[in-house]
C-alpha positions as CSV (number, residue, x, y, z in Angstrom):
1,M,-1.6,49.6,-54.9
2,T,-1.5,45.6,-54.3
3,E,0.8,43.8,-56.4
4,R,0.0,40.2,-57.4
5,R,2.7,37.3,-58.4
6,T,1.0,34.9,-60.0
7,P,3.0,31.4,-61.2
8,R,2.5,31.0,-64.9
9,I,4.6,28.6,-67.5
10,S,5.0,29.4,-71.2
11,L,5.0,26.2,-73.1
12,L,4.7,27.9,-76.7
13,S,6.4,31.3,-77.6
14,R,4.3,33.7,-79.5
15,P,6.2,32.9,-82.8
16,D,5.4,29.2,-81.9
17,C,1.9,30.1,-81.6
18,E,2.2,31.9,-85.1
19,R,3.6,28.7,-86.6
20,V,0.9,26.7,-85.6
21,H,-1.7,29.1,-87.0
22,E,0.0,29.5,-90.4
23,A,-0.1,25.8,-90.4
24,T,-3.5,25.4,-89.5
25,L,-4.4,28.0,-92.2
26,D,-2.0,26.1,-94.9
27,L,-3.7,22.7,-94.3
28,M,-7.4,24.3,-93.9
29,R,-6.6,25.2,-97.5
30,R,-5.0,22.4,-99.1
31,V,-6.6,19.8,-97.3
32,G,-9.8,20.9,-96.1
33,V,-11.9,19.8,-93.1
34,R,-14.8,17.5,-93.8
35,F,-18.6,18.7,-92.5
36,L,-21.2,15.8,-93.0
37,P,-24.4,17.5,-92.7
38,E,-25.8,19.3,-95.5
39,E,-26.9,22.1,-93.5
40,A,-23.6,22.9,-92.6
41,L,-22.1,22.6,-96.2
42,S,-25.0,25.0,-97.0
43,V,-23.9,27.4,-94.5
44,F,-20.1,27.2,-96.4
45,R,-21.8,27.2,-99.7
46,Q,-23.6,30.3,-99.3
47,A,-20.6,32.3,-97.9
48,G,-19.0,31.5,-101.0
49,F,-16.4,28.5,-99.8
50,E,-15.2,26.1,-101.9
51,I,-16.5,22.5,-101.3
52,T,-14.7,19.2,-103.0
53,D,-15.5,15.9,-102.9
54,G,-19.0,16.6,-101.9
55,D,-18.3,17.3,-98.4
56,I,-15.0,18.7,-98.0
57,V,-14.8,22.2,-97.4
58,R,-11.4,24.1,-98.4
59,F,-11.0,27.7,-96.4
60,Q,-9.0,30.5,-97.7
61,P,-6.9,32.1,-95.1
62,D,-8.5,35.5,-95.5
63,D,-12.0,34.0,-94.6
64,V,-10.9,32.3,-91.8
65,E,-9.2,35.5,-90.6
66,A,-12.2,37.3,-91.0
67,A,-14.6,35.0,-88.9
68,L,-12.0,34.7,-86.0
69,K,-12.2,38.4,-85.5
70,T,-15.8,38.1,-84.4
71,V,-15.6,35.8,-81.6
72,P,-16.0,37.6,-78.4
73,Q,-12.9,37.4,-76.3
74,N,-14.7,36.9,-72.7
75,L,-18.4,35.7,-71.6
76,V,-20.3,35.8,-68.4
77,R,-22.3,32.7,-67.7
78,R,-24.9,33.4,-65.2
79,G,-25.7,31.5,-62.6
80,L,-29.1,30.8,-61.3
81,A,-28.8,32.2,-57.7
82,P,-26.6,35.0,-56.8
83,G,-23.0,34.6,-56.4
84,F,-22.9,31.8,-59.3
85,D,-22.0,33.6,-62.1
86,V,-19.0,32.5,-64.1
87,E,-16.8,34.8,-66.2
88,I,-14.8,32.8,-69.0
89,G,-11.9,35.2,-70.2
90,G,-11.6,37.4,-67.7
91,G,-8.4,36.2,-66.2
92,A,-9.7,33.7,-63.2
93,L,-9.7,29.9,-63.5
94,A,-13.0,28.1,-63.0
95,M,-12.8,24.4,-62.3
96,G,-15.8,22.0,-62.9
97,A,-17.1,18.4,-63.2
98,G,-16.4,15.8,-65.9
99,S,-18.9,14.0,-68.0
100,V,-20.5,11.6,-69.2
101,P,-19.3,8.3,-67.7
102,L,-21.3,5.3,-68.2
103,Y,-20.5,3.7,-64.7
104,V,-20.3,4.3,-60.9
105,I,-17.6,3.0,-58.8
106,E,-18.5,3.3,-55.0
107,A,-16.2,2.6,-52.1
108,P,-15.7,0.2,-50.0
109,S,-16.0,-2.9,-52.5
110,Y,-15.2,-0.6,-55.9
111,E,-17.8,-2.7,-57.9
112,R,-18.6,-0.9,-61.1
113,R,-22.2,-0.6,-61.8
114,P,-24.3,1.2,-64.4
115,A,-24.8,4.7,-63.8
116,T,-28.8,5.5,-63.0
117,L,-30.9,8.6,-63.2
118,D,-30.6,8.7,-59.5
119,D,-27.0,9.0,-59.7
120,L,-27.4,12.1,-62.4
121,V,-29.3,13.9,-59.7
122,K,-27.1,13.1,-56.6
123,F,-24.0,14.1,-58.9
124,T,-25.8,17.1,-59.9
125,W,-26.4,17.9,-56.3
126,L,-22.8,16.8,-54.9
127,V,-20.9,19.1,-57.5
128,D,-23.5,22.0,-56.6
129,G,-22.5,21.9,-53.2
130,L,-18.7,21.8,-53.8
131,E,-17.2,25.2,-53.4
132,N,-14.4,24.9,-55.6
133,L,-16.2,23.4,-58.9
134,A,-17.8,26.9,-60.2
135,I,-19.4,24.9,-63.3
136,G,-21.8,22.4,-62.5
137,N,-22.7,19.2,-64.3
138,G,-25.0,16.0,-64.2
139,V,-21.7,14.0,-64.7
140,V,-23.1,10.5,-65.5
141,F,-24.9,9.1,-68.5
142,P,-28.1,7.2,-66.7
143,H,-28.8,3.8,-68.2
144,D,-32.7,3.7,-67.2
145,V,-33.3,7.0,-69.1
146,A,-34.7,6.1,-72.5
147,D,-32.2,7.4,-75.4
148,S,-35.0,8.9,-77.1
149,V,-35.6,11.7,-74.3
150,M,-31.9,11.6,-72.8
151,H,-31.2,15.0,-74.1
152,V,-34.4,16.8,-72.5
153,I,-34.0,15.1,-69.2
154,W,-30.4,16.3,-68.9
155,N,-31.2,19.7,-69.9
156,L,-34.0,19.7,-67.2
157,N,-31.9,18.4,-64.5
158,A,-29.3,20.9,-65.4
159,A,-31.9,24.0,-65.0
160,V,-33.4,22.5,-61.7
161,N,-30.5,20.8,-59.7
162,T,-28.0,23.0,-59.8
163,S,-27.2,26.7,-59.3
164,K,-24.1,27.1,-61.5
165,P,-23.9,27.1,-65.1
166,S,-23.7,24.0,-66.6
167,C,-23.6,22.0,-69.9
168,C,-26.8,21.1,-71.9
169,W,-27.0,17.7,-73.7
170,Y,-25.3,17.6,-77.2
171,A,-27.3,17.3,-80.3
172,T,-27.1,14.8,-82.9
173,T,-30.2,15.6,-85.2
174,P,-31.8,18.6,-86.0
175,Q,-35.3,17.2,-83.8
176,M,-32.5,16.8,-80.9
177,A,-31.3,20.4,-81.3
178,E,-34.9,21.9,-81.5
179,D,-35.8,19.9,-78.4
180,G,-32.8,20.9,-76.5
181,M,-33.5,24.5,-77.3
182,A,-37.3,24.2,-76.5
183,V,-36.2,23.2,-72.8
184,M,-33.6,25.9,-72.3
185,S,-35.8,28.6,-73.8
186,A,-38.4,27.6,-71.3
187,A,-36.1,27.4,-68.6
188,A,-34.9,30.8,-69.2
189,G,-38.1,32.3,-69.6
190,G,-37.7,33.1,-73.7
191,T,-34.7,33.2,-76.3
192,D,-34.1,37.1,-75.1
193,N,-33.2,35.7,-71.3
194,L,-31.4,33.0,-73.0
195,R,-29.2,34.8,-75.2
196,E,-28.4,37.3,-72.2
197,M,-27.8,34.2,-69.4
198,K,-25.4,32.3,-71.4
199,T,-25.8,29.8,-68.5
200,W,-26.1,26.5,-70.5
201,A,-23.4,25.8,-73.4
202,I,-23.4,22.9,-76.0
203,T,-20.6,20.8,-76.5
204,I,-19.6,19.6,-80.5
205,C,-17.2,17.0,-81.0
206,P,-15.8,15.7,-84.2
207,E,-17.0,12.2,-85.9
208,G,-13.4,11.4,-86.8
209,A,-10.1,13.0,-88.0
210,L,-10.6,16.3,-89.3
211,T,-14.6,15.4,-89.9
212,W,-17.4,17.3,-88.1
213,G,-20.7,14.8,-88.2
214,P,-24.1,14.8,-86.3
215,S,-23.1,17.0,-83.2
216,T,-22.9,19.8,-85.4
217,Y,-26.4,19.9,-85.4
218,G,-26.1,21.5,-81.8
219,L,-24.1,24.4,-83.1
220,L,-26.4,25.0,-86.3
221,E,-29.4,25.6,-83.9
222,M,-27.8,26.9,-81.0
223,A,-25.4,29.5,-82.3
224,K,-28.5,31.3,-83.5
225,Y,-29.5,32.3,-80.1
226,D,-25.9,32.9,-78.5
227,V,-25.9,29.6,-76.7
228,P,-22.0,29.1,-76.0
229,I,-20.7,26.6,-78.4
230,E,-17.8,24.8,-76.6
231,V,-15.8,23.4,-79.7
232,L,-14.1,20.1,-78.6
233,P,-11.8,18.3,-80.6
234,M,-10.6,15.1,-79.1
235,P,-7.2,14.8,-80.1
236,V,-5.6,11.3,-79.0
237,S,-1.9,11.8,-79.8
238,G,-0.8,8.8,-82.1
239,S,-4.6,7.5,-82.7
240,M,-6.9,10.3,-83.6
241,C,-3.8,12.8,-84.5
242,P,-0.3,12.7,-85.0
243,V,1.8,11.4,-82.3
244,T,3.9,14.5,-82.0
245,M,2.9,17.0,-79.7
246,A,3.3,20.1,-82.3
247,G,1.4,17.6,-84.7
248,T,-1.5,17.3,-82.0
249,L,-2.0,20.9,-81.8
250,V,-2.2,21.7,-85.6
251,H,-4.5,18.9,-85.9
252,G,-6.5,19.8,-83.2
253,N,-6.7,23.5,-83.9
254,M,-7.5,22.7,-87.2
255,E,-10.8,21.0,-86.3
256,A,-11.5,23.7,-83.5
257,V,-11.0,26.5,-86.0
258,S,-13.0,25.0,-88.8
259,A,-16.2,25.0,-86.5
260,I,-15.4,28.0,-85.2
261,V,-15.6,29.5,-88.4
262,L,-19.0,27.9,-88.9
263,A,-20.3,29.2,-85.9
264,Q,-19.3,32.6,-87.1
265,L,-20.6,32.6,-90.4
266,L,-24.2,31.7,-89.3
267,R,-23.9,34.5,-86.4
268,P,-21.0,36.6,-86.2
269,G,-20.3,37.3,-82.6
270,C,-21.8,34.1,-81.5
271,P,-19.7,33.2,-78.0
272,I,-17.4,30.4,-78.7
273,I,-15.7,28.4,-76.1
274,Y,-12.1,26.9,-77.2
275,A,-11.8,23.3,-75.6
276,P,-9.5,21.1,-78.0
277,S,-7.6,19.4,-75.0
278,Y,-10.1,16.4,-74.6
279,G,-7.6,14.2,-75.4
280,G,-4.4,12.1,-74.3
281,S,-2.4,9.7,-75.9
282,M,-2.6,6.3,-77.3
283,D,-0.6,3.4,-75.2
284,M,0.9,1.6,-78.3
285,R,1.1,-1.7,-75.7
286,L,-2.2,-2.2,-75.1
287,A,-4.0,-0.1,-78.1
288,A,-6.0,2.0,-75.3
289,H,-6.5,5.8,-75.1
290,C,-5.3,7.3,-72.0
291,F,-5.7,10.4,-70.3
292,G,-3.7,10.9,-67.1
293,T,-0.8,11.0,-68.8
294,P,2.1,13.7,-69.2
295,E,1.1,14.3,-73.1
296,T,-2.4,15.1,-71.6
297,A,-0.9,17.8,-69.3
298,L,1.2,19.2,-72.3
299,Q,-1.8,19.5,-74.7
300,G,-3.8,21.1,-72.1
301,A,-1.0,23.7,-71.4
302,G,-0.4,24.2,-75.3
303,F,-3.9,24.6,-76.3
304,A,-4.5,27.1,-73.5
305,Q,-1.6,29.1,-74.4
306,L,-3.0,28.8,-78.1
307,G,-6.5,30.1,-77.5
308,H,-5.1,32.8,-75.4
309,W,-3.2,33.9,-78.2
310,Y,-6.2,33.8,-80.8
311,G,-8.2,35.7,-77.9
312,F,-10.7,32.9,-77.3
313,P,-12.2,32.1,-74.1
314,T,-10.6,28.9,-73.5
315,N,-11.8,25.4,-71.7
316,M,-9.1,22.8,-71.2
317,M,-10.7,19.2,-71.0
318,A,-8.4,17.7,-68.1
319,G,-8.8,16.1,-64.9
320,L,-9.6,12.7,-66.2
321,S,-7.5,9.5,-64.4
322,D,-6.9,6.1,-66.0
323,A,-6.6,4.7,-62.2
324,K,-10.0,2.4,-61.6
325,V,-10.4,3.6,-58.0
326,P,-9.5,6.8,-56.0
327,D,-6.3,5.8,-55.2
328,E,-2.8,6.8,-55.5
329,Q,-2.5,6.5,-59.1
330,A,-5.7,9.0,-59.5
331,A,-4.3,11.6,-57.2
332,Y,-1.1,11.8,-59.1
333,E,-2.3,12.0,-62.6
334,K,-5.4,14.3,-61.6
335,M,-3.0,16.8,-60.1
336,M,-0.4,16.5,-63.2
337,V,-3.1,17.0,-65.9
338,L,-5.0,20.2,-63.7
339,L,-1.7,21.9,-62.8
340,L,0.0,22.5,-66.1
341,P,-2.9,23.9,-68.1
342,A,-3.9,25.7,-64.8
343,L,-0.4,27.2,-65.0
344,A,-0.6,28.4,-68.4
345,G,-3.8,30.3,-67.9
346,A,-6.7,28.0,-69.0
347,D,-9.8,30.0,-68.4
348,C,-11.8,26.8,-67.3
349,I,-10.9,23.1,-66.8
350,T,-14.1,21.1,-66.6
351,Q,-13.2,17.6,-66.6
352,A,-12.0,18.1,-63.5
353,G,-14.1,16.5,-60.9
354,G,-15.0,12.8,-60.2
355,L,-14.0,10.8,-63.2
356,L,-11.9,7.6,-63.3
357,D,-11.2,4.7,-65.9
358,F,-10.5,6.6,-68.8
359,G,-13.5,8.7,-68.0
360,L,-15.9,5.4,-68.1
361,S,-16.8,5.5,-64.6
362,A,-17.6,8.3,-61.8
363,S,-16.8,8.3,-58.2
364,Y,-18.8,10.5,-55.3
365,E,-15.5,10.1,-53.2
366,Q,-13.6,10.9,-56.2
367,M,-15.4,14.1,-56.9
368,V,-14.8,15.2,-53.3
369,I,-11.6,14.3,-53.4
370,D,-11.1,16.2,-56.6
371,D,-12.6,19.4,-55.3
372,E,-9.8,19.4,-52.7
373,I,-7.3,19.0,-55.7
374,C,-9.1,21.7,-57.3
375,S,-8.8,24.0,-54.2
376,Q,-4.9,23.5,-54.2
377,V,-5.0,24.3,-57.7
378,L,-6.7,27.4,-57.4
379,N,-4.5,28.8,-54.9
380,L,-1.4,27.9,-56.6
381,V,-2.4,29.7,-59.5
382,T,-3.8,32.9,-57.3
383,G,-0.1,33.3,-56.7
384,F,0.7,35.8,-53.8
385,D,0.8,39.6,-53.0
386,F,4.3,41.6,-53.0
387,D,3.5,44.9,-51.8
388,D,5.0,46.4,-48.8
389,Q,2.3,45.0,-46.3
390,A,3.1,41.4,-47.8
391,L,7.2,42.0,-47.2
392,A,6.2,42.2,-43.5
393,T,9.5,44.4,-42.9
394,A,7.8,45.8,-39.9
395,A,6.8,42.8,-38.3
396,I,10.4,41.2,-38.8
397,E,12.0,43.9,-37.4
398,Q,9.3,43.9,-34.3
399,V,9.7,40.2,-33.7
400,G,13.5,40.1,-34.1
401,H,15.7,37.6,-32.9
402,G,14.4,34.4,-31.6
403,G,11.0,35.7,-31.6
404,S,7.8,34.1,-33.0
405,Y,5.2,35.5,-35.4
406,L,2.5,33.0,-34.2
407,M,0.4,35.9,-32.0
408,H,1.7,39.1,-33.9
409,E,-0.6,41.1,-35.4
410,H,0.7,41.1,-39.0
411,T,0.1,37.2,-39.0
412,L,-3.6,37.5,-37.5
413,R,-4.2,40.1,-40.1
414,H,-3.0,37.8,-42.9
415,F,-3.1,34.1,-42.1
416,R,-6.7,33.6,-43.4
417,E,-6.1,34.8,-47.0
418,E,-2.4,33.7,-47.3
419,L,-2.6,30.2,-46.1
420,W,-4.3,27.3,-47.7
421,M,-6.5,25.3,-45.3
422,P,-7.6,21.8,-46.7
423,R,-11.3,20.3,-46.3
424,I,-10.6,16.7,-46.1
425,S,-7.0,16.5,-46.1
426,N,-5.6,15.0,-42.7
427,R,-3.2,17.4,-40.9
428,E,-4.0,15.6,-37.5
429,T,-1.0,13.9,-35.3
430,Y,-1.1,10.1,-35.5
431,D,-2.4,9.8,-32.4
432,Q,-5.4,12.2,-33.2
433,W,-5.9,10.6,-36.7
434,A,-5.9,6.9,-34.8
435,E,-8.7,8.2,-32.3
436,A,-10.7,9.7,-34.6
437,G,-11.2,6.2,-36.3
438,S,-7.9,6.2,-38.7
439,K,-9.9,7.0,-41.5
440,D,-8.1,7.4,-45.1
441,I,-8.8,9.8,-47.4
442,V,-11.5,8.0,-49.4
443,A,-13.6,7.5,-46.3
444,T,-13.3,10.8,-45.3
445,A,-14.3,11.8,-49.0
446,A,-17.6,9.5,-48.7
447,H,-18.4,10.8,-45.3
448,R,-18.4,14.4,-46.9
449,A,-20.5,13.5,-50.0
450,E,-23.0,11.8,-47.5
451,E,-23.2,15.1,-45.8
452,I,-23.6,17.4,-49.0
453,L,-26.2,14.8,-50.3
454,A,-28.2,14.9,-47.1
455,E,-28.2,18.7,-46.4
456,H,-27.6,20.5,-49.7
457,R,-30.4,21.6,-52.0
458,P,-29.5,23.8,-55.2
459,V,-31.4,26.6,-56.1
460,G,-31.8,26.0,-59.9
461,I,-35.0,27.6,-61.8
462,T,-38.3,27.8,-59.7
463,G,-41.9,28.8,-60.1
464,S,-43.3,29.2,-63.6
465,A,-40.0,28.5,-65.2
466,A,-39.5,25.1,-63.8
467,Q,-43.2,24.8,-64.5
468,A,-42.4,25.8,-68.3
469,A,-39.6,23.4,-68.7
470,E,-40.9,20.4,-67.1
471,S,-44.0,20.9,-69.3
472,V,-41.8,21.0,-72.3
473,V,-40.0,17.7,-71.7
474,R,-43.3,16.0,-70.3
475,S,-44.7,16.4,-74.0
476,I,-41.6,15.2,-75.5
477,C,-41.5,12.1,-73.3
478,Q,-45.6,11.7,-74.7
479,R,-44.2,12.2,-78.2
480,E,-41.4,9.7,-77.9
481,G,-44.0,7.2,-75.8
482,V,-42.0,7.2,-72.5
483,D,-43.3,7.4,-69.4
484,S,-42.8,10.7,-67.6
485,A,-41.8,9.2,-64.2
486,C,-38.1,10.2,-65.0
487,V,-39.6,13.9,-65.2
488,E,-40.8,13.4,-61.5
489,Q,-37.5,12.1,-60.5
490,V,-35.4,15.0,-62.0
491,M,-38.0,17.5,-60.3
492,T,-37.1,16.1,-56.5
493,A,-35.3,18.9,-55.6
494,Q,-38.4,21.4,-56.5
495,G,-40.2,19.7,-53.7
């Protein structure tokens, strides 16, 4: 039997998690959480929850405990092609690209320009072609798509331009939620298939401190169809929540748990992804929300452990950098904020690829570099075997003193799975590197991105499902008075 040694860190003890939970329950009872949409308040009201000041829900501990027990402990998000399923909560780590920056930064000029629909499609293809990003994403917010149809263009793109599970667009009105559901249902071949696939998840974010606003409409619609609900508080220490790390954990957990209770009241057993770590800290000198910080790394590790204590599937939103270009700052910040939650046992990390500039900008080159960083992190958390074969006692005896293991059978049998091999990191001698053009990592990543965009095309949905989803989006464009040229651009991968 193979034994495995996997490195893990333990930031919080079990009593620590219990203490955060007890503080959460106490504050949810005494202070409550505000829910602005009347539709959400109606769900709480029908379940007998106390509502004060018109929109502040008070949670009794027994009601919270009962709701949390109905959350599934894992889920499988189906890919749109064989080999692309992602299990969340099964013990393996899945990485994904970030979203949704407004700008694109490209080497070598590093000028920042508005993101376009062309970027949306290209980033989707690029992420689909990078092997260490298991969860797909359209990444950018295109400026040349009308706001009134952005949600359905995004969802169509997520269906046809990646083989990987990905996120659908958030919904801030009932109409947006219904539109999003219509596109996904068509793409899945009906609501029954959509329930089973769980391919696309919807993210909900608070409106402010302890306040759930319009994004709750996405939960209210999608929970009914078992679309995974990614509950995403944004706890920025010192700004949106207390400056202390323990206070950040309590505050973010209050927001997450309150939304989870709403989803379970609406549909017990609705799949939830606990994702309260899209935060960071406030730089008090600059009044800036920063993400490439030690506090971000600690938040990710703390919330990952807290989520596992509850038994929730987890997604730690880490991987952003405050650097403006793909440079040394981006590299060390990204490795720091990715590695800690990974070592703490996060199931997913889905801001792991491509984001710079506080998350305002995306970079094709950085996406490729981040895939390499993710490869290293995945290799680290996988650990190593510790069985008789791995101990290599027979090989050590045979090679003996002064020998070499280079050509030994034990090395030939095991080196491929034991040794991490880079895709773009340079390990040549200086002379070899100079002869090949003296390319730095950014130039190498740019070349790799160009190769993928030229050669790779994802599978996505095809045939009648693609036609049905396209038809839904065209009808919504017509309803909103928007030219459907954007639909053709998204459907490029379909030929």
